[in-house]
Structure formats: structure tokens, C-alpha cells
C-alpha positions, -999 to +999 in steps of 0.1 A: -204-574+505-223-577+473-242-544+480-208-527+486-195-539+453-226-529+434-223-494+450-186-491+438-195-502+403-225-478+402-203-450+415-177-456+388-205-455+362-219-422+376-184-406+376-177-417+340-211-405+330-206-371+346-172-368+329-188-377+296-215-351+301-189-324+309-167-335+279-198-332+256-206-298+269-170-287+265-170-300+229-203-282+223-187-250+237-157-254+213-180-261+184-201-230+192-169-209+194-156-222+161-189-218+143-193-183+158-158-173+146-167-186+111-200-168+112-183-135+121-157-140+095-184-145+068-202-114+081-170-093+078-164-107+043-199-098+031-198-064+047-164-056+032-177-067-002-207-044+000-186-015+013-161-019-015-188-020-041-204+012-029-171+030-032-166+015-067-201+029-076-190+063-062-158+061-083-180+055-114-201+085-106-170+106-100-158+097-135-192+107-149-190+140-130-155+146-144-168+139-179-194+167-175-169+191-158-144+191-187-171+195-214-191+226-222-220+204-234-226+167-232-250+152-257-273+122-251-254+101-276-220+110-260-233+101-225-246+068-238-212+060-253-194+069-221-216+045-200-213+018-227-175+021-227-174+020-189-189-015-191-211-009-160-231-041-165-199-062-166-179-045-139-207-034-115-237-056-120-269-048-102-271-010-111-305+000-125-289+029-144-265+058-145-278+092-153-276+130-150-300+153-133-298+189-145-305+219-122-330+241-140-337+277-128-374+286-128-370+313-154-353+288-178-377+259-173-399+265-204-368+268-227-354+237-212-386+217-219-387+230-254-351+221-260-356+185-249-388+182-270-369+194-300-345+165-295-372+141-304-392+138-272-425+157-278-441+145-246-412+155-224-420+174-192-405+182-158-425+165-131-440+169-106-445+206-107-424+226-082-431+260-067-394+266-059-369+289-076-352+259-092-361+225-104-341+194-114-348+171-143-334+137-152-323+142-188-299+113-192-303+078-178-286+048-193-298+023-203-325+045-216-352+018-219-379-001-201-381+010-164-358+039-168-381+056-193-405+062-164-379+085-147-374+108-177-379+144-166-384+136-129-376+164-105-359+145-076-358+176-053-396+174-049-391+143-027-375+151+007-353+120+010-338+125-024-334+162-019-315+158+013-290+135-003-286+158-033-280+188-011-255+169+011-236+159-020-237+195-033-226+211+000-198+187+008-187+177-027-190+140-019-208+109-032-239+109-011-262+080-005-299+086+000-322+070+024-348+044+015-372+055-013-396+040-038-381+045-072-402+060-099-390+032-121-411+007-100-442-009-114-468-029-096-448-061-102-418-071-081-416-039-061-383-034-043-369-010-018-347+016-035-321+043-029-298+065-049-262+077-050-254+113-061-222+130-071-223+168-078-214+184-111-202+220-108-197+248-133-164+247-151-135+268-137-152+279-104-135+278-070-153+254-047-136+262-013-168+271+006-203+257+009-217+289-006-194+287-036-204+251-042-241+260-040-237+288-065-217+267-089-239+236-089-248+224-124-264+191-117-258+156-104-245+124-118-264+097-101-274+060-100-307+045-088-306+011-071-332-015-067-318-031-036-326-068-044-310-064-078-281-045-063-274-070-036-276-099-061-250-081-082-227-074-052-230-108-035-230-126-069-246-158-056-227-156-023-227-192-012-237-186+024-266-164+015-281-183-013-273-219-004-272-219+034-309-216+043-302-207+079-279-177+072-299-146+068-289-110+059-310-079+065-300-044+054-316-015+071-313+022+063-300+040+093-295+027+128-330+015+135-337-020+124-375-018+116-397-030+088-400+006+076-362+010+073-357-025+057-338-022+024-330-059+017-336-093+031-318-124+017-347-148+023-384-143+022-403-137+055-420-171+051-387-189+049-374-171+079-405-179+100-398-216+095-368-213+117-372-187+145-345-199+168-315-176+166-281-192+170-259-163+161-267-126+155-244-097+145-251-061+134-224-045+113-227-007+105-215+006+071-209+043+071-207+057+036-198+094+036-221+101+066-250+079+057-253+046+076-266+012+066-270-014+093-263-050+082-279-076+105-267-111+101-286-140+116-278-177+117-307-198+127-304-232+145-308-260+120-310-292+138-296-299+172-281-331+161-266-316+129-253-285+147-235-305+175-227-338+158-192-338+174-207-333+208-232-361+203-204-384+192-185-377+224-216-381+245-227-415+230-191-427+228-186-418+265-219-434+273-209-467+257-176-466+274-194-459+308-217-489+303-188-512+293-168-500+324-199-507+345-202-542+332-165-548+335-162-535+370-192-555+381-177-586+365-143-579+382-159-572+416-181-603+413-149-624+405-132-608+435-161-616+457-162-652+446-124-655+452-128-640+487-156-665+494-135-694+482-105-681+503-127-678+533-141-713+528-106-728+524-094-708+555-123-721+575-116-757+563-079-753+571-087-740+606-110-769+611-084-793+600-058-778+623-083-780+651-090-817+645-053-824+641-045-807+674-074-825+691-062-859+678-026-850+688-038-842+723-057-875+726-028-896+712-001-876+729+014-870+695+035-840+688+049-828+655+081-810+645+101-798+615+139-795+615+161-773+593+194-791+591+211-761+575+204-737+603+201-763+630+167-749+642+134-766+645+097-758+651+073-779+671+036-781+680+022-773+714+017-810+721+054-817+715+064-788+736+042-802+764+059-836+760+094-821+761+083-798+789+095-766+771+078-733+766+079-706+739+111-691+753+131-723+749+159-723+723+147-746+695+181-757+681+198-790+678+218-781+709+185-775+727+172-809+716+204-825+727+200-810+761+166-826+766+181-861+758+188-884+787+225-885+794+225-922+791+210-921+756+224-888+743+255-902+725+235-931+711+207-910+697+230-883+683+252-910+665+220-926+651+207-893+639+241-884+623+250-918+608+217-932+596+194-902+591+217-875+578+245-896+562+224-925+549+193-904+544+172-930+562+140-921+580+144-913+617+127-940+638+140-942+673+127-947+708+147-928+734+146-913+768+144-876+776+144-854+807+116-829+806+130-794+809+102-780+831+103-806+859+133-829+851+109-858+848+122-887+828+101-899+800+103-923+770+094-910+736+094-924+701+106-901+674+096-905+638+108-883+609+120-881+573+145-857+560+140-839+527+172-829+509+178-802+484+188-817+450+217-792+447+231-801+481+247-833+494+224-833+524 
């Protein structure tokens, strides 16, 4: 019995443990879903912020192109005032500069160089040298200081990536974003990936309804160069999940291929990222800006298994404690039940033994027992008394049945004694009388002893 009870308690413990395990897994699943939804929401927020900023930059360059289109000539001082009034640093932080690249036909190149030198730049030149029919030259770039001085006179069409973006802007009359480049403004210190945005400037009053017309009317490009780390710092503006959450990483790639060669920006250093190489969530979001794509790859690394799933751990350990308590409680209850059963079995055994001894003593002494219910007039008797009276189990055990066993000569005497002294006076029954045994009509003397117990609410 003890082994069976232990088995039941252990089964209950195993079932509650299994339930706890599944509950913990389910909570982990819900936690993952919630965290993933938050992760995707944050990714969409950042992507939207970057996309909106690129279009804001395009709008700035469109304004600059319009400034050139409505003016016959734009002087350096005038351009500087325009950029200053635009409050670029305040409204669009992270831009390295805003400038104008002039298209210079080959036959006008010498006059162009002489003109700029006469403006106070004796060392000015268009570089690198080009063998084409036209060249371009960066003549305006604000702020015109520090790094930007290195780009003065640079012919951007001599570099294929820049040229492709400039031609696309010219042909389609759009703000075109270039691919990844190394800006000429870079020094040997803090080198960053770069790219540029171009908006075409056309000759005044010319129809631009065909590609050929736009190519013929091109005057130059208003453009902005971007150092990507600086640009993203300005766009994200200390974005809390990028700067403060060490497991949330953002990589920006030029194009659709996510390789080290196309990497434009990474929110954390490679060394920091290598410290946590287990990816929890990953999402790639494309940004298509006028036909040029950036791929934003978001990664959230696993921090600490306990930290990530603290709710799941709470459910697990809470369930484990409850399982252990249920095990102890069930074993205690089953142990108590077993002890109660053992006591009941012992008492039953003792009762049976007492009944056996009583029956044996009654057989030896020819002593039978009975109980009489006055209200119903029925009585119960032991086997010994039935033997004495000569009756079997089919005999009607009523007062009438008892009266029928009495000897006719003593019937009235015994019944009067029973009524007057035992019932009316509530005296013990103590009478010797004669009976006729029912089974064989044998006469026999018996001595009856008894005491009536009356209900307190009844008169008898």
C-alpha cells in the first residue's frame, strides 16, 4: 500500500512539473513574440526616420537648385548666405556640406580656372585631369573650411560611382543618391564610408521634357557629401536603442548585398559585436530612394538567458515550488490515510475477534441476545437465541411472533408483566417463562433479561 501511495504522490509531482514546464515554455513564447514585436516596431521607427531625413535632404538640394535656376549668376558670398539662412546644421545635422558642381566644357576649362583664381584662389585647379569633352568642378561648398577645402575644384565625373549618380540625376531630373565612396574630404584619421546626393541644375528657360533635352540643358549639380557615421549620428540623434542598448545593432549596406565591401554604417564597433554573437532577432529593411537602395539590417543579440526570460523563469521556479509543496502535501495526506486505514483494519479485526469470542461464550452458556424496538414492535436476535427459540431467518421477528412462541399457560402472565412492569413502570425485564420452540414444538424454560431505553421526548 505504501508503494502505491508513493507512486500516486510521485505521479502528481511529475504531472505538475510537466505542466510547469509547458507553462514556462508558453510564457517564453509569449515573451519572444512581445519582444519581437517591439524589435520590429523599433526597426520601422528607425527606418522611417532615415527615409524621412533623406527626403528632407533632397528638398534642401531642390531649394538650392531652384536658387541657381532663377539666377543668372550666383556668387560665392550669395551661396554662403543661402546655406546660412537655411540653418542646415540646426535642421539637418550630420551633413558634411552643401555645394555646387559646375559643368565645364573642355574649351572653356582654362577660362574657368582663370576666373576662379581671380576670385582670390591662386592655387585653384580642376582635378584630376580628364580627357573627356566636359569636366565638372566643385566651386561652392559650405561650410568652406577644414575638410571641405580638400574638395575644392574636384571633378566628380572622373570617379565612376559619383558619375553614375550625377548622370542619373541629370537624365531623370531627380535627387539621386550615389553608391559607397571614399570622400575626398577624408584624412588618415577617423575614415568613414561616404556617399553623395545630387540634384541637377538646368539652364534657365529650357524645356526639359526629354532625356536629350535635359542632357543638353545641364548646367551643374547641387549636392551634399555625407560621412555616414556623422550622418547617422545626426539622423538618429542619440537614438536610445542604438546608443544605449548594447545588444541592438544597426548595419546599413549600399545595395542589396550585405557584405563588408558594401557596408556604409555600423552602430557598434566590430569588437563590441563579437562579444555577443548569438542572434535573437534579425530583420532586413530596404530603403529605396529614387531608384537607389540601402539595406538596413537590424540585429538584436541575446543578452543573458535569465534576463531575457525572467518572467518564464519566475513561472518555472514558482511552479517548481508549488510542485514540491504538492508532493509533500500529497505524501502527508496519503500517509495519514494509510495510518487511518491501518487503525480501521486493526479495530475491525479486534471487533470481529470480540464478536467471535462473544458468540463462542454464548454458545457455551446457551445465552442469546436480542434488541426490541417498542415503536415498530420488531426485534433482532442472535443466532444462539434463534436456536433457543427454534426459529430461522424467515421467522417474523415481531412482538406477535414472540407472543406465539410463549407457552399458552404463561402467555398472558408474561405479556402482562412485560406491559405493566417493563413498559409502564420502566423496570428491567427479568422473568423466567416457558416457551414452545417453533421448529419442533418442544417445551423449554428460558430466563429473559432486558432493559428498555426510552427516548427523552417520548413517554415510553
